[in-house]
C-alpha positions as a Python dict, from the first residue, in 0.01 Angstrom:
ca = {
    (1, 'M'): (0, 0, 0),
    (2, 'S'): (236, 88, 281),
    (3, 'S'): (373, -266, 286),
    (4, 'V'): (459, -242, -81),
    (5, 'I'): (646, 82, -22),
    (6, 'L'): (842, -64, 267),
    (7, 'H'): (938, -371, 67),
    (8, 'G'): (1070, -149, -215),
    (9, 'L'): (1278, 60, 25),
    (10, 'H'): (1428, -255, 180),
    (11, 'T'): (1518, -391, -162),
    (12, 'A'): (1683, -59, -259),
    (13, 'I'): (1886, -53, 64),
    (14, 'Q'): (2012, -409, 10),
    (15, 'A'): (2107, -325, -349),
    (16, 'A'): (2301, -19, -234),
    (17, 'A'): (2478, -210, 45),
    (18, 'S'): (2592, -504, -173),
    (19, 'P'): (2869, -319, -368),
    (20, 'T'): (3015, -179, -43),
    (21, 'A'): (3033, -523, 116),
    (22, 'T'): (3187, -671, -198),
    (23, 'A'): (3450, -398, -209),
    (24, 'A'): (3529, -449, 160),
    (25, 'A'): (3567, -823, 109),
    (26, 'T'): (3796, -769, -192),
    (27, 'A'): (4013, -523, 4),
    (28, 'T'): (4041, -768, 292),
    (29, 'T'): (4146, -1049, 56),
    (30, 'A'): (4408, -824, -111),
    (31, 'T'): (4549, -724, 229),
    (32, 'V'): (4580, -1085, 334),
    (33, 'N'): (4750, -1176, 4),
    (34, 'S'): (4995, -885, 30),
    (35, 'S'): (5082, -979, 389),
    (36, 'G'): (5160, -1336, 280),
    (37, 'G'): (5386, -1214, -3),
    (38, 'G'): (5575, -978, 231),
    (39, 'T'): (5637, -1259, 479),
    (40, 'S'): (5774, -1487, 206),
    (41, 'G'): (6011, -1214, 77),
    (42, 'L'): (6134, -1144, 429),
    (43, 'K'): (6211, -1510, 478),
    (44, 'S'): (6410, -1522, 153),
    (45, 'L'): (6609, -1209, 249),
    (46, 'T'): (6683, -1354, 595),
    (47, 'G'): (6810, -1677, 440),
    (48, 'L'): (7038, -1486, 201),
    (49, 'I'): (7181, -1276, 483),
    (50, 'G'): (7242, -1589, 689),
    (51, 'L'): (7429, -1749, 398),
    (52, 'V'): (7650, -1442, 353),
    (53, 'V'): (7723, -1431, 727),
    (54, 'A'): (7816, -1800, 724),
    (55, 'F'): (8058, -1752, 432),
    (56, 'F'): (8210, -1447, 600),
    (57, 'A'): (8256, -1634, 929),
    (58, 'A'): (8420, -1924, 747),
    (59, 'F'): (8654, -1681, 568),
    (60, 'V'): (8747, -1514, 898),
    (61, 'V'): (8824, -1850, 1060),
    (62, 'I'): (9034, -1967, 764),
    (63, 'F'): (9217, -1633, 747),
    (64, 'W'): (9293, -1639, 1122),
    (65, 'T'): (9419, -1997, 1100),
    (66, 'S'): (9640, -1903, 805),
    (67, 'L'): (9790, -1609, 998),
    (68, 'V'): (9870, -1828, 1298),
    (69, 'F'): (10024, -2101, 1082),
    (70, 'W'): (10231, -1851, 883),
    (71, 'A'): (10361, -1684, 1200),
    (72, 'W'): (10454, -2022, 1352),
    (73, 'R'): (10637, -2135, 1038),
    (74, 'D'): (10814, -1801, 996),
    (75, 'V'): (10937, -1780, 1355),
    (76, 'R'): (11064, -2139, 1336),
    (77, 'S'): (11271, -2046, 1032),
    (78, 'R'): (11428, -1752, 1218),
    (79, 'T'): (11504, -1885, 1566),
    (80, 'Q'): (11547, -2214, 1750),
    (81, 'D'): (11429, -2076, 2084),
    (82, 'V'): (11108, -2261, 2174),
    (83, 'I'): (10987, -1986, 2408),
    (84, 'L'): (11012, -1724, 2135),
    (85, 'Q'): (10832, -1952, 1892),
    (86, 'I'): (10541, -2005, 2131),
    (87, 'T'): (10525, -1635, 2223),
    (88, 'A'): (10510, -1520, 1861),
    (89, 'T'): (10244, -1777, 1773),
    (90, 'L'): (10024, -1681, 2069),
    (91, 'L'): (10069, -1312, 1989),
    (92, 'V'): (9925, -1361, 1641),
    (93, 'A'): (9658, -1604, 1764),
    (94, 'V'): (9525, -1361, 2027),
    (95, 'F'): (9558, -1024, 1852),
    (96, 'S'): (9522, -1142, 1490),
    (97, 'L'): (9631, -865, 1249),
    (98, 'G'): (9755, -643, 1531),
    (99, 'G'): (9967, -925, 1668),
    (100, 'L'): (10101, -999, 1321),
    (101, 'F'): (10201, -635, 1278),
    (102, 'I'): (10386, -640, 1611),
    (103, 'Y'): (10557, -968, 1520),
    (104, 'L'): (10676, -826, 1187),
    (105, 'I'): (10841, -540, 1377),
    (106, 'V'): (11021, -743, 1645),
    (107, 'R'): (11102, -1065, 1457),
    (108, 'P'): (11467, -1155, 1375),
    (109, 'R'): (11585, -989, 1059),
    (110, 'Q'): (11743, -1295, 898),
    (111, 'T'): (11639, -1658, 877),
    (112, 'L'): (11858, -1943, 995),
    (113, 'A'): (11932, -2039, 635),
    (114, 'E'): (12043, -1684, 554),
    (115, 'L'): (12265, -1675, 864),
    (116, 'Y'): (12421, -2007, 765),
    (117, 'E'): (12491, -1884, 413),
    (118, 'R'): (12642, -1564, 552),
    (119, 'Q'): (12869, -1760, 785),
    (120, 'L'): (12983, -1974, 492),
    (121, 'E'): (13062, -1662, 290),
    (122, 'E'): (13256, -1509, 579),
    (123, 'E'): (13453, -1828, 636),
    (124, 'S'): (13531, -1856, 266),
    (125, 'L'): (13645, -1493, 252),
    (126, 'L'): (13858, -1539, 564),
    (127, 'A'): (14018, -1852, 420),
    (128, 'E'): (14090, -1671, 95),
    (129, 'M'): (14247, -1378, 281),
    (130, 'T'): (14455, -1618, 490),
    (131, 'E'): (14584, -1807, 186),
    (132, 'R'): (14653, -1491, -10),
    (133, 'Q'): (15002, -1356, 57),
    (134, 'T'): (15053, -983, 74),
    (135, 'C'): (15348, -752, 121),
    (136, 'P'): (15395, -664, 490),
    (137, 'T'): (15477, -303, 395),
    (138, 'C'): (15227, -201, 127),
    (139, 'H'): (14988, -501, 144),
    (140, 'Y'): (15026, -560, -228),
    (141, 'R'): (14935, -911, -338),
    (142, 'V'): (15247, -1119, -400),
    (143, 'E'): (15317, -1473, -511),
    (144, 'G'): (15503, -1739, -317),
    (145, 'E'): (15805, -1721, -548),
    (146, 'F'): (15864, -1347, -520),
    (147, 'Q'): (16189, -1240, -354),
    (148, 'V'): (16093, -873, -341),
    (149, 'C'): (15763, -687, -357),
    (150, 'P'): (15701, -556, -711),
    (151, 'S'): (15521, -253, -569),
    (152, 'C'): (15748, -116, -298),
    (153, 'G'): (16063, -327, -334),
    (154, 'T'): (16050, -475, 15),
    (155, 'K'): (16259, -790, 44),
    (156, 'L'): (16034, -1085, 109),
    (157, 'R'): (16259, -1394, 81),
    (158, 'R'): (16620, -1489, 30),
    (159, 'P'): (16767, -1779, -167),
    (160, 'C'): (16954, -2055, 7),
    (161, 'P'): (17328, -2034, -77),
    (162, 'R'): (17346, -2410, -119),
    (163, 'C'): (17023, -2532, -285),
    (164, 'D'): (16881, -2199, -411),
    (165, 'H'): (16540, -2261, -253),
    (166, 'L'): (16361, -1947, -138),
    (167, 'L'): (16367, -1907, 237),
    (168, 'E'): (16172, -1681, 467),
    (169, 'L'): (16373, -1396, 614),
    (170, 'K'): (16321, -1520, 967),
    (171, 'W'): (16443, -1871, 893),
    (172, 'N'): (16791, -1950, 1022),
    (173, 'V'): (16822, -2298, 871),
    (174, 'C'): (16725, -2414, 526),
    (175, 'P'): (16460, -2686, 564),
    (176, 'Y'): (16548, -2830, 223),
    (177, 'C'): (16923, -2893, 256),
    (178, 'G'): (16997, -2815, 618),
    (179, 'Y'): (17224, -2521, 541),
    (180, 'G'): (17290, -2306, 845),
    (181, 'G'): (17258, -2586, 1098),
    (182, 'G'): (17634, -2614, 1174),
    (183, 'A'): (17866, -2357, 1336),
    (184, 'A'): (18178, -2429, 1127),
    (185, 'D'): (18069, -2452, 765),
    (186, 'G'): (17716, -2318, 789),
    (187, 'G'): (17538, -2631, 693),
    (188, 'G'): (17752, -2938, 747),
    (189, 'R'): (17749, -3153, 1048),
    (190, 'P'): (17968, -3050, 1339),
    (191, 'S'): (18323, -3184, 1293),
    (192, 'R'): (18421, -3463, 1523),
    (193, 'Q'): (18727, -3425, 1740),
    (194, 'A'): (19022, -3657, 1669),
    (195, 'P'): (19054, -3938, 1919),
    (196, 'R'): (19327, -3896, 2176),
    (197, 'R'): (19633, -4117, 2140),
    (198, 'R'): (19703, -4332, 2440),
    (199, 'L'): (20066, -4325, 2582),
    (200, 'H'): (20244, -4621, 2740),
    (201, 'W'): (20574, -4682, 2916),
    (202, 'A'): (20849, -4873, 2733),
    (203, 'V'): (21123, -5052, 2928),
    (204, 'P'): (21463, -5078, 2748),
    (205, 'A'): (21633, -5414, 2727),
    (206, 'N'): (21958, -5286, 2889),
    (207, 'G'): (21773, -5209, 3212),
    (208, 'S'): (21784, -4827, 3186),
    (209, 'C'): (21503, -4599, 3288),
    (210, 'P'): (21170, -4657, 3118),
    (211, 'L'): (21068, -4419, 2844),
    (212, 'L'): (20727, -4267, 2781),
    (213, 'C'): (20628, -4367, 2427),
    (214, 'P'): (20322, -4283, 2226),
}
């Protein structure tokens, strides 16, 4: 009788313990599955971050190279001094954006092409001012055929009395006809002196004193 009772109690205890063990096993399996899923997601996130970092590093390298190349090309277009070219390039290469900002402050204001064009303009303006004739008194623009200034009446040129060409006031001889080159007639050649007549002695036939004859 007692053995039957003990067997019943043992069966009841096993029946009560079975759901607890099953629940514990299920919880353990779920924990293991969730741990595996978290590890897989972490790996995916790490790979994505690595890809973004790689793209960002490549962009930084390309951007830095572009800054250095631009600074080198710009300084070459502004100066022919090799030392300044190397200094500006190294400044941007070492300090990146800070070096570029400093270079933009201290770089030459104009390029070599702009300086060349400016020199051409200045030379052209100077040549035009040299060729353009102006009145010495009022600086009014005059033509080469004006005798007097139409603005202030200053005498600019005088006509040649012989050939009527306009002469500068400081000219003493007309370069067209030679007027003014002689002292006698103001333009002809100097008159030649008459040759001297040679005298000789004539002896009369009657034996008298000799006579001086032309």
